[in-house]
LUMDONU-17655 format. One record per residue: residue in one letter; x, y, z of N, C-alpha, C in turn. Coordinates in steps of 0.05 Angstrom, whole numbers, plus 5000, padded with zeros to 4 digits. Each point is the difference from the previous one (the first is absolute). Example, Ala and Ser with C-alpha at 12.3 -4.5 7.8 and 13.67 -1.06 7.14 Angstrom:
<sites>
A526448865156498250245000501850245000 S499350214986501650245001498550225014 
</sites>
This chain:
<sites>
M813772621136501250085032502950074989 V501250125015503450104996501649985025 H502349994988501850005028500850325005 L499250155018500350225009503550064987 Q501949855016502550135004501349954962 S499149774991500449914969499150304989 L497650095003498950244982502150305005 L500550005029501250265005502849924999 L501649834996503149965000500250154965 S498850004979500250144976499750305003 T499550125023499750335003501949975022 F501049935021501150115023501749805016 S501650095008502649865010499549845026 P500849785003499549855021500850145024 F500950175001499850165027497950115005 I499150154981497250125005498049825004 L499549844994498249725001500549955035 S502249915002500749935030498950175021 Q500750244992499650155018495950095002 F498649954980498350104999497249834995 L501249764997497549814993499849795017 P499149945015499549725014500349754984 E501249745017499749844985497649854984 T500149914977497349944984500549834983 S497449794995500149814982497850034981 N499249894981498050084979497850125009 I499350294986497550155011498950074970 P496950085008499150084973501450234983 C499650004980502150144976498250295012 S497950094994498550275015502050075024 T499749805016501250185035503849974988 A501349904983502250064993501050254991 M497649994980500650304988499450195010 R498650025027498550215012503150045023 I501649865007502450075018501950034983 R500049974972502450104975499250385005 T497050034995499650204991499650215030 L500049945020500950065032503050115000 L500749824992504049994999500450254987 L498750024967500550174984499750325014 Q498250015014498950275009501550065033 A502249825003501749965024497350095021 Q497849775005498950135025500249685016 F502050035020501149795012499450105027 V500449795016500049985033501949805009 I501750165018503249775004499849965027 C500149765010500049875030502649895002 G500849995027502149905008502950184998 S499250194999502450184992501349965022 T502950075001502149985021500350275015 A499050204991499650315014497149974996 P498250055021497249994991499850375004 S501250175004499550314989500950044974 L501049794991500550004968498149924983 N497549975016497849824976499250204989 G499450245000497950114984501850044973 A498750164981501150094979501050255001 W501750114988501250324997500050054979 D499450285003499550194973503150034988 Y502250045009502950024991500949795022 I502549854977501849805012503050154986 I501650135020502350054990502349835006 V501749854986502249885013501950194990 G502049955030502050144993501250265012 S501550055026499150195017503150234992 G500850094980502150104988498850264997 A502250184984499250274993497350054982 S499449774991497250144990497649845016 G500249735006497749925016499450125023 I502050115014498950125026498750274997 P500450224981498750214991497749944987 L500049734984497450024980497449855028 A500749865014498449865024499050265007 D501850215012498850255018497150114980 R501450104976498150124984497349854991 L500249764998497749884994497849925022 S502349995022497750045028498350215007 E501750224985498650215014497049984988 S499849874977497550024988497649895010 G500949815029498249885012499549764989 K501149944986499849674984502149835015 S499649695008501949855015501649934984 V503250095014501949914996502049815007 L501049774993501649835008502450044989 L502750075019502450044994501949735007 I500449854983501249765008503350034993 E501649925022502850024996501849685004 R501449944986501249705005502050035018 G500750185012502550015015499250095030 E501750015016499550105031500250215007 P498450225009501150275013502950055005 S499950244983503150095007500150235021 S498950234995500150195021499150045024 G501150065028498849925029497250105000 R499050164981497850155007496649784992 W502449834978498049764989500049765019 G501650005021500749715009502749834997 G501550134980502649944994501549985025 M502049805007502349885011502450004999 R500550054978503049964994501350215006 R503050075022500950195010502349935011 P502350114996501949985019499949995026 T501649985021499149975026499750315011 W501050184992500150325006497650134992 L497949804985497550194997498549845019 E500349755012499149865017497850195024 G497750004998498250155024498950254982 T500350024972499850254991497349924976 N499550104988497149954986501450044962 L503249964997501050024984501449664989 T499750004975502049784990501550094983 R501049824988502750044981499150084975 F497649995001498850114967499550345008 D499150035024500250345003501550244997 V502849885014502450135004501550044965 P500050224996501250034971502949855000 S501949995014502449985001500249685004 L498849925001499149665004499749864971 Y498950184978499749914978501149814982 Q503150025006501949924988500249665006 S499149985034500749725001498349804983 V497450104990498749784985502049814986 W502350194985501649864984503249875014 A499750035017501649975022499749585010 A503249844994499149735010502350005028 E498750205021502449975018498449795025 E501349885015499849875023497950105018 G497849915013497450175012499050154986 I499650064972498550164987497649824986 N497849905005497749844983498950104983 N501549964970498850074977497649864990 T499449775010497949794994497050075002 G498950004974498150104994499050274992 I502250105004499950294984499450094967 F501649784995499650004972498549734987 C498250074981498749734987501049714995 P500049835010501649794995499649864966 D497750104989499249884979500750174979 I501550245005500850184977502950015003 E501049954980503349994993501450275010 A498250194987501450305007498150095029 P502250185016499650125022496950124998 A498249835009496850195006499149985022 S499750205019498450045028497649854997 C500449845023498049845006498850065034 V499650295008499150035020498850294997 L497650005021498350244998502050224998 G497750184972501750194993502050044973 G500749664991500849974979503050124996 G500750104976502550155002500350215018 T497850215003499850245015500949955031 A500449635004500649935030503950034996 I500549994983502649875008502150164972 N498550164983502050124981500850245022 A501750324982501050095008498250295002 G497949935001498450235000500250274986 Q501149984975500250184989496850094978 F499450294997497950034998500250254978 Y499149954967500750234988497450034984 K499050254995497650034990501049954964 P498049804998500149954961500350244985 H503249914981500350134973497250024987 P499450174983498450004983500249734977 R502549954995500049804978499749785014 D499649985025499749715017497649894987 W498150154990497949944995498950014963 S503050024986499550034979499449714978 T500149825014499849724991497049865006 M498850185008498049945018496750104980 P498049765002498150094981498650245012 P498450144983497750275001499149875031 G499150285014498950005029502149925021 W502749904983502250015029502150194980 R499650154986502950124995500850305026 H501150154999501350205015498050135004 S497850174994498050154999498549845014 D499249764999498249825015500949935027 M502550065001500849955027499950165020 K499750294996500150195013499149975030 S496949985000498649975028501249715019 A501049804981500749725019503350135012 T500750174987503050025007499650165022 R498350214998499750175027498849915024 K498349774995499149885023501849815014 A501349884981502849805015502150185013 F500150254988502050145016499650185028 T497150024996497750165029500249685018 R499749804998499549785012503749985005 L501849974989502049975006502650184993 P499950205012502750274997502549895009 S501950044977502649895001501950255011 T502149885009501550225016503449914988 T501850194997502849924998501249915034 T498450075022501650015022498849885015 P500349675003498449855014499450005036 S502450085002500250055027498350235019 K499249925022497450155009501050235007 D503350095012501250195005499750284970 G500249884975499750144978502550024990 K501949825013503150044996501349744975 S501650074992501549824991502849935003 Y500449655001501749985014502249784973 L502750045014502249864985499550114970 T501050244997498350144971503150054984 N502349925010502250104982500349914972 G499749695000499549894972497950124983 T497950095011498150184979501350264991 N500650095020502250324994501549914976 I502049815000502249974984497949944977 A498649884997498549834975499050314988 L499250205019498150174984501450264993 A502549965011501850204998501450004965 A500849685004500949894980498750024969 L496950015005497849974984499350344984 T500450105022498650294991502250205000 D502549864992502950225000499150204979 P499950255004499550174983502450004974 S503149915009501850004976499049774980 L498249775003498549874979499150034981 S501750014974497350094975498049995011 D498049815004498149955005498749875027 P500850155026499449985024496749835003 Y499149895015498049915018498350184999 Q497750035002498250215015498849915028 F500350065018499250005029496450024992 I498149805004497450025012498649935017 S497450115010499049775026497549854975 V501249765000498649814978496849975008 N499449955013496650005004498950314995 E500950185003498550194982501350114979 H501249884982500349964979500849784985 P497849775003500849744992500549934969 E498950314985500449904971502850074993 L502050015022503050204987501649755003 K500849784984501449825005502949954981 N500550274990501949984979502550185015 H502649895010501650065007499150205030 T498349775011499750235023500149745026 V501350205017500249855033498450045019 A499449825020498650095025500849855024 L498850055023499649825019498049835003 P500449725006498049844995497350065017 E497949954995497450035009498649775008 Y499050035031500149735014497049985010 Y497949824997497949965020499849955028 F502150025007500849985034499050225010 S498750035026498850255022500649915026 K500950255012500749985032502249805006 G502249954980502249775005498649744999 E497849934985499349685001499849984969 R498749774994499149964974497849995002 H498850224974497650084999498749894985 G498950024976498549814977497850005002 P498249814984498149834997498749965029 M501349875014499449785026498850295016 S501450175003499450195021498850264994 T498449994974497850164993497649914989 Y500249914976498349794987498449875021 L502149804999498849705015499150115032 V500850275012498150035023497550134997 T499550124978497750075001497749834987 A501449844983497849785001499349795011 S502150035026499649725020497450075018 K499550265000498150135017497849984985 R499449904980496949984990499749664999 K496849945013499249815003500549794975 N498850174979500549904975502449824986 F501950055019503249954989500549825014 R501349724993502449845014502349974988 L502049975018502749874989499849675008 L501349914986500249725003503149914987 M502049975020502849904997500049725005 N503349944986500449715001498649784992 T498550144974498449824976500150064975 T501449754992500450064966498249964984 V499250184985497349924979501949884973 Q498349714998501149834972499150054979 R498550085001497850024974497550184995 A499250074979497750135001498749764996 L497350015011497949854993498150044974 R499549914980498650174983498049734985 I497350104990498849904982500250244970 G501449764984500650184976501950275005 G499550274987501050275011498550085026 D498249885012499050095028501849865024 I500950255011502049895026497849975027 I499249745008498850015026500949995023 G502450035005501950025022502749875000 V501249915014502949895007499949735019 Q502149914997500549745009503050155023 T500049915026502450005012501349845019 D501850065005502049865017502050135023 S499249875024501750145015502649995002 S501250225007503550054996500849855023 S498550025021500849925033498449905013 G499449754992497749865018497550175002 S499049955021496850085012500350325001 A503050194998499650245003498450144972 G499949814973499350124984496549924989 H499849994973497549884990501049804979 T498349755001500749844978496849894993 G499850044971497349894999499050194969 T497350095002499950164978497650305014 I500550154982499250245010498950134974 L497450125005498150094977499550264994 L500550054973498650264996496750014997 T498450315005497350085009499649844960 P498149865003498849914973499650274980 R500749994975499750124982500550344998 T501350095025501550275000502450015023 G501349685006502050015011502250064989 R502350135000502649994987502449915018 L501749884987502449895011502150144981 I502150155021501850164988503249905008 L501749954983502949845005501850205003 S501250025023501850175005502649885015 A500849784993501949915008502250024987 G501250184984501550004984500449924980 V502450094989501449894968499349635000 F501849925026500049724996498049845010 G498950115021497349835019497150064987 T499750204988497950084982500149744968 S502650004998500149874965500149675015 K500249955026499849755000497349905011 I498850145014497050015000498149894982 L500950174981499350044961499449814987 F503949835014499349754983498849795016 R500249925024498549905016496550044993 S499750194992497150034990498949894976 G502549934980499249944977500650254975 I500850225011500450194985503750074993 G499750024977503750084993500449844978 P503050044991500149874977500049714999 L500149824982499049764999502349825010 D502550074992501549855008500449975038 Q499450235005500250025026496849895010 L498650035000497749715005500349784995 K502249864980499249795001502249905017 A501950185011502049885018498950045023 M497950115005498350035026498049714997 Q498949974981498449785003501249744996 R503250054995501749665003500549995028 S500450215014500950015033498349895015 E500250025028498349865016497250205006 D500650164994497550264997498249944979 G499749924984499549884976496749955004 P499849715012496549965015498450195001 D501150235014498750185009500050274983 M500349994979499950104978496850094982 I499950184993496650054986500549844977 T498249884985499849814983501450174968 E502649824987501050194976498350094984 K497149954998498950154985499450265004 Y499650085021499950245016502150185003 W502949924990502450175004500050214986 I501150185012500050294988502850074994 E500650004972503350054991500650254999 L501450105015501450315002502249955001 P501650254996502450004996501150105024 V499549915021500850055030503449945005 G501550155011502849975002501249964983 T499150104971502749964972500950234999 R499250275014501850265000500650185021 I501349835014500750125026502550174998 D499350195020501850265004501350035024 D502650124990501450025034502650114988 A500850235022502250234996502449785009 P501550014971503149845014501850195019 A501549905020501650205013502749885000 V502050264990502549934993501650245017 Y501949955009502150135022502650054990 M500150245012502650214996501150025024 A502050025015500950105023503150145008 V500550135015501950165007500849905033 K502849965009500649955022500850315009 K498650055028501250235012500550005029 A502450005009500949995022498250155031 D499450274991498150115022497650095000 L498349744993497549945003499249935015 E497950145006498449955025497649754991 T500249805017498549784990498749905028 Y497649815002499449875026499649705004 P501449865018500149774997497349885001 W498549904976497549965008499249725010 E501949844986500149665005499749995029 Q501550195018500049975023497250205021 I498049994983498050195014497749785010 W499549814991498749815012500649905034 Y502950004998501749825024500350205016 K499250314995500450195022498349905026 N500650115026498250015023498450325005 S498449965025497950235000502250275012 T502349885014501250255012502450124975 D500349914974500950164989499450264991 K501450204996499050254994498350064979 D500649904980498150004972496949865003 V500049765019497849945005498950175017 R500450045024498850135008498750274987 K501850194991498550214986498249934975 Y499849754992498349894983497549955016 L500349855020497249945018498950245009 E501650155019498750265011498650234983 K502250014972498650254984499949884974 R499949824994499949894968501550174985 S503050015008501650244982502749855007 G501350084971503449885005500349834979 P502049965001500349784969498749724998 L498949945027498449774997497250044983 A499450325004496850054980500250044968 E502649994994501449954973500849674980 V498950054986501349684982502450095008 Q501249755006503750034996500249644984 P502350014986501250195007499150234972 S501150265008498950274988499950004979 I497250104981499250034978500350314991 A501350114975499550274998502950054987 P498750164978498950144991498649764974 V497950094993498649894968501050204979 F500549884980499750184976499749824978 W498850144977499549914974500950094973 D500049874978500250034972498349954986 E499550144982498249914977501650024967 V500349764992501649994975498449894977 K499950214980498649894974501249804979 G499549824996501349794981500049914972 E500549884988499149994969497949954993 D498749895012496949884999498150254998 N501550205015498050225005498350035022 R501449825015498049925032501550175019 T499350105024501550135020500049765018 R502249955017500249895016501150165031 I498949885022500350125027502349845019 I502350105008501149825023500350195018 Q499449815026500350085024503349945011 W500450195019502149895010500350105032 T500049735019499750115029503549975014 V499550165010503149945018499449945028 N502349735012500549915017501750075014 S501350055030502050025014499849785017 G502049814993500249705016502850015006 S500649675002502850005019499949685000 T502449854980501249675006502250035014 K500249725010502650015010501949904978 E498749954980502749984974500950214988 L497350254997500750294981500750205022 G498950005028500050265010497550174993 T499550235003498150175001499150024969 V498250004991499650024972497250184988 L500250104976497850195001499149824965 L498049815005498549924984497650124975 F500549954982497850124980498649884986 A497049905000498949734998498350184974 S500549894978498050094977497549814994 T498050125004497649884982498450144976 L500849874978498549984977496850005000 S499450214995496649955000498750134981 T497550205003498650074982500750034968 G499249904976501149954978501549824988 K501649815023500749734991497849834990 T500849854981497949824988501249645001 S502349955005499949725015498649905020 R498749754998497949945009500749645007 G498649895024501049775004498049824998 T499249785012498349825002499949795021 L497649995017500149825029498449734982 S501049755018499249744996499749885029 L498849764993499549835029502449784998 T501249955019501949725001497949755006 P501249725006498149854995498849945032 D501950165022498649975012498550265021 L499350104974498350275005501450275012 K502449974993501050305008499850134982 L500250275001499550174974502750254999 T501749884979502350154997500450144973 V501450184995501250184977501149814981 T498949884981501649874984501850124967 K499050255007500550174985500650305012 R502650085003500450295016498750254982 P499050165010499350224980501950265000 Y502749864996502150235007501649934971 F500550264985501550074977500449784976 N497649864995499649824978497750154976 D500350274996498250164981501449994975 P499049964981501250014971501750365002 G502249904986500850295002502050105017 A499949845024501349975029500050365002 H497150094997500250345009499850035028 D499049805021500250025026503049995015 F500849844984503150065011502050244995 A499650094972500850184990499050315020 A497549925013499550245013501850015030 L499849795011501949965024502750094996 L500649814975503550154992500050315006 S497650084982500650355002500450115031 S497649915007499750095034502049925013 A501049825002503049955013502250134987 R501050084975502450114992499850375005 S497550085005499850295008500949965034 L499149785014500550005026503549945014 L500649814979502549845004502550275012 P500250254977501950285010498950135027 I497949945005498850145032501249825020 L499549804999501649775013502650025007 T501850024980502150074995501950215015 N498250204999500950315013498850035029 I499049745005498950095040503649975009 P499250245014503250035017500749715018 N503249964997499649775023499749714993 A497649994976499549754997501249784976 T499449815008501649794971497849864996 L499749964965498449874992500449704999 L497149875011500549695008498249894981 F497850054985498749904976498850174985 P500250014976502049934982502750015012 P502749794989502449975022501250214981 S499750154979501250194987498050234989 S501550304992498150175002500250044961 D500449774991500650014970497749974993 P498050114977497549964995499849694985 Q502149904985499449794987500049795025 E501750075020499449795022498049975010 L498150214998498050035018497849844988 E500050054970498249794981501049755006 K501949925004500749695010498849935022 Y500350155022498649945029497649944996 L499050244989496349955000499349814990 R501149934976499149714984501049755009 E502749975021500149825013498149925022 T499750235012498449995025496849874991 I499450094973497649904997499349764990 A502249884988501049794999500149705006 T501350195030500649775027498350035026 S498950204993498150045031498449865003 P499749885024497949715001497250115008 T499950325001497150134999500250284994 L499350104989500250304987497750195017 S497649865014497950125007500150155020 S499150264999498850205022497749925020 N498049764984498050015013498350114994 H499150144979498250284996498549804975 W498749785007498149824977498350114992 T498550054978498350044993498849864970 S497150024989500049994979499149634983 S499249935031499949694989496649964990 T497550165012498050014985500150254990 Y499950034972499850234983497750114995 M499550235013496950174994500550134973 A497649924986499450094972497750215006 A499750144971497150155003498149764999 S500849854981496849795006501849734993 C497849785000501649705001500749874969 T499050184981500750054977503149994984 D501250115024503250094997501749695004 P501549874984500249785009502849925019 L500450245010501649985024498350045032 A497750034993499150065028498749755012 V500550025021498849835020497750185021 L499750234996497650145015500050274985 D497049995002499350364982500950185021 A499050274992500650255020497850005024 S498449815001498250005024501049815023 T502649924991502249825023498649714989 T497249904984499049775001501849864984 V500949725002501249814988498849924979 C500549954978499049924974498649785000 G497449974995499449775002498349935026 T499950205012498050045030498550165004 T498449965022497950215005501050115024 N501149855016500650215027501549895008 L503049974988502349955010502150224992 H501450125024501050254988503250015010 I501750114995503250005010500350385000 V501249945035501150334999502549925022 D502450024979502149985010501750114984 A503049945004502850074989499249884973 G499149794999499049904963499450044984 I497650235009498750214977501350144996 V502350135012502550174995501249954974 N499750144979500949864972502650015004 S501750225010502650004991501250045031 V502349985003501450135028500250325005 P499050085026499950255000502950145001 A500350274992502650144997501250035025 A498449925025501550025033499449765011 N500849965028498449785015496649975001 P500149774991496849974981497350035035 Q500949935021497650045022498650244995 A500050144996497650244995498649914972 V500749994981498849934981498149755002 F500749835020498149764996497650155025 V500850215015498050045027497850214978 V501350184984498150174982498149794977 A501849794989497649814987498549875014 A500249965029497549945006498550215011 E501050215005497450235003498750004971 R501449994979498150054973498149684995 A500849855011499149734997496950075021 A500650085024497949965009497450224992 E500750214977497850225000498849784975 I501749834985498349904978498849755011 I500649895021498349765006498450055012 L499250235014497750065014498450084982 G500550184971498250104986498349764987 L501749734998498749844990496749865008 G499950075027497949875011501649845020 
</sites>
């Protein structure tokens, strides 16, 4: 005779046993071993689920409904196999049941997430604007926790990948391999430089002032104006109007395209308000997920299973969300798994014997943002802080509601133009710096042209993610300007030095920062900003789960098939598998990566 729990505790976590085994006492050894074999083959029947419609097993479970998760769910559901897309947050867009809106949107099918000019309100701490729950409370960096992920709250910029965006990826993911995926992504999500439905651009004098300064033919090396999505490879001293995935005056993106087609299929289901705590696994075989409702009865709490032997779990929860799920699943660096084990979550972890030690979160990347600015009195700006408080009689509101046109159909404050430099360093690496111009105003400074830099492709500084004692995920080492030889800083300084005389020559403008046109003062300003800024983040996070050609690479978290090392059916498809920050705003790169991943995963059978 043998006690079944004692036998199986050596293999499975207490949580798995509590979910899949009845209360038992001593039973015959042959019976116990038979039950153990059935568990290892993942042949289960679940009773008492809180959501009966989720009792069945799924061919694909995708965790996270962002720029990668939604397109992936659509493509996998085209195969006819069952697909469950799980989102921890609430609906955002009105199309999917979102409810957050200012009073002037009441009675419409739109929410704050659908109107381009309201995007900035997620960063506002203004009276009457409730942002609670939009950002994930267990992640210290701003990470969206609503349907659509970052695509629901960001500025909507959408750029075709630069060929070098794929240069750090393994074979099968290089530029030549990504052409089909890029074509698919931009067929579903065509970009535009004029989001307003009437095809016009509004409040453009800041754009025109910056364009005139950058392309001035009297400059020794003026910037070349291009259509950036027609020439994504041109990122050296070029300037362009921003490209957006907005359409007909509304936020477009994966929620209004990929998710719409997926939702029409009977083999697809979207589950919101549900947090995936961990992957349930037997060794390297994933058998399902443990879930917890994010808002009581609206979500699901319990266990959801994969189809035995053929089902696949795909994590698309982003750099932070995916990393935390991996840690909870006993996958990650040993120090983080030990921290999880010591926490209140420890009893539900898989037995330590079956931990999979991988460098999750040990080389994260992000583009540092540093600013230069001029004050200009005749600059047109829009009082974006007041948009939320408008009423239905306001002329801009009427124009938007009736025609989806006008300044409310555009991002406010105004963004444009965008320009790029390439700088080759002494380490023989070429780094790309993107600058984005904003036209804005403050009570203290008046009207300002703000030039925001982001150092991207080619940078080598990396950072680290860690768990706090209360299980929040935080950045313990920032991925900014920590590279040996300081080549990242040298690239930023070189680009800023080229820009400085252009700013000082803008007619009737006063340099704000740096405070002086002296090149030495510029370097001092940049160094002080980097040293003292509480955050340099552009929120373009990538590279938390490094993708290598194979798992023999010591940096590898997953191989080129997107399969997590040490597992048979756990995949990652999100920003974390992009091994470096892209040259431009990265949303399109994440959609293209999902298209490519779908091709690969469907090929696995």
